[in-house]
C-alpha positions as CSV (number, residue, x, y, z in Angstrom):
1,X,26.9,40.3,-156.1
2,X,26.2,36.7,-157.5
3,X,23.3,36.6,-160.3
4,X,20.5,34.1,-160.1
5,X,21.8,32.0,-162.6
6,X,25.1,31.8,-160.1
7,X,22.8,30.9,-157.2
8,X,21.5,27.9,-159.3
9,X,25.4,26.8,-159.8
10,X,25.6,27.2,-156.0
11,X,22.6,24.7,-155.5
12,X,24.2,22.4,-157.9
13,X,27.7,22.7,-156.1
14,X,26.0,21.9,-152.8
15,X,24.4,18.9,-154.3
16,X,27.5,17.5,-155.6
17,X,29.3,17.9,-152.4
18,X,26.4,16.0,-150.9
19,X,27.1,13.4,-153.4
20,X,30.9,13.2,-152.1
21,X,29.6,12.7,-148.6
22,X,28.0,9.3,-149.6
23,X,31.1,7.5,-148.5
24,X,30.7,8.8,-144.9
25,X,26.8,8.1,-145.0
26,X,26.8,4.5,-146.3
27,X,29.6,2.5,-144.3
28,X,31.2,-0.2,-146.3
29,X,31.0,1.5,-149.8
30,X,33.0,4.4,-149.0
31,X,36.3,3.4,-150.7
32,X,34.4,2.0,-153.7
33,X,32.2,4.9,-154.2
34,X,35.4,7.5,-154.1
35,X,37.0,5.2,-156.8
36,X,34.2,6.1,-159.0
37,X,33.4,9.5,-157.7
38,X,37.0,11.0,-157.9
39,X,37.5,11.1,-161.6
40,X,33.7,12.0,-162.1
41,X,34.0,14.9,-159.8
42,X,37.1,16.2,-161.5
43,X,35.3,15.9,-164.9
44,X,32.3,17.8,-163.5
45,X,34.5,20.4,-162.0
46,X,36.0,21.1,-165.5
47,X,32.6,21.5,-167.0
48,X,31.4,23.9,-164.3
49,X,34.5,26.0,-164.2
50,X,36.3,26.6,-167.4
51,X,39.9,27.6,-167.9
52,X,42.9,27.4,-165.8
53,X,40.9,27.8,-162.5
54,X,38.8,24.9,-163.6
55,X,41.6,22.6,-164.1
56,X,43.2,23.3,-160.9
57,X,39.8,22.9,-159.2
58,X,39.6,19.5,-160.8
59,X,42.9,18.4,-159.7
60,X,42.0,19.5,-156.2
61,X,38.8,17.7,-156.5
62,X,40.1,14.5,-157.4
63,X,42.8,14.4,-154.8
64,X,40.0,15.3,-151.9
65,X,37.8,12.5,-153.2
66,X,40.5,9.9,-153.8
67,X,42.5,10.4,-150.6
68,X,40.8,8.9,-147.4
69,X,39.4,11.3,-144.7
70,X,39.1,14.4,-146.9
71,X,35.7,13.8,-148.5
72,X,34.2,16.2,-145.8
73,X,35.8,19.3,-147.6
74,X,33.1,20.9,-149.7
75,X,35.3,21.3,-152.9
76,X,32.6,22.5,-155.4
77,X,31.2,24.9,-153.0
78,X,34.5,26.3,-152.0
79,X,35.2,26.8,-155.7
80,X,31.9,28.6,-156.1
81,X,32.7,31.0,-153.2
82,X,36.1,31.5,-154.8
83,X,34.7,32.5,-158.2
84,X,31.6,34.4,-157.3
85,X,32.5,36.1,-153.9
86,X,36.2,36.5,-153.8
87,X,37.3,36.9,-157.2
88,X,37.6,40.6,-158.2
89,X,35.1,41.9,-161.0
90,X,36.8,43.1,-164.2
91,X,37.2,46.7,-163.8
92,X,36.5,49.6,-166.5
93,X,38.7,52.6,-166.6
94,X,36.6,56.0,-167.0
95,X,38.3,58.9,-168.5
96,X,37.9,62.1,-166.4
97,X,38.0,65.5,-168.5
98,X,40.2,68.3,-166.7
99,X,38.6,71.6,-166.1
100,X,40.6,73.3,-169.0
101,X,39.0,71.0,-171.5
102,X,35.4,71.7,-170.4
103,X,35.9,75.5,-171.2
């Protein structure tokens, strides 16, 4: 289950997705705001999620914001769900002694 600090990241992701919706909320400035927001959202995504997953998510975020009509996709929130809900945690191997070694 996600930790408290991860819920803070979720709140930030929801806020960043809301910023991406500005092009729908304010008619006329949508395309202009997307020109600025697309690279900014990609950069922010790489800072929120490090490594290969962050780079892939940044590319998806850039394309989603740059292409018309795709702004409705909550890319930041979906990445949070992927990272903290669906990704499997690191497993640890526990050695179990046999009955013979216990006697």
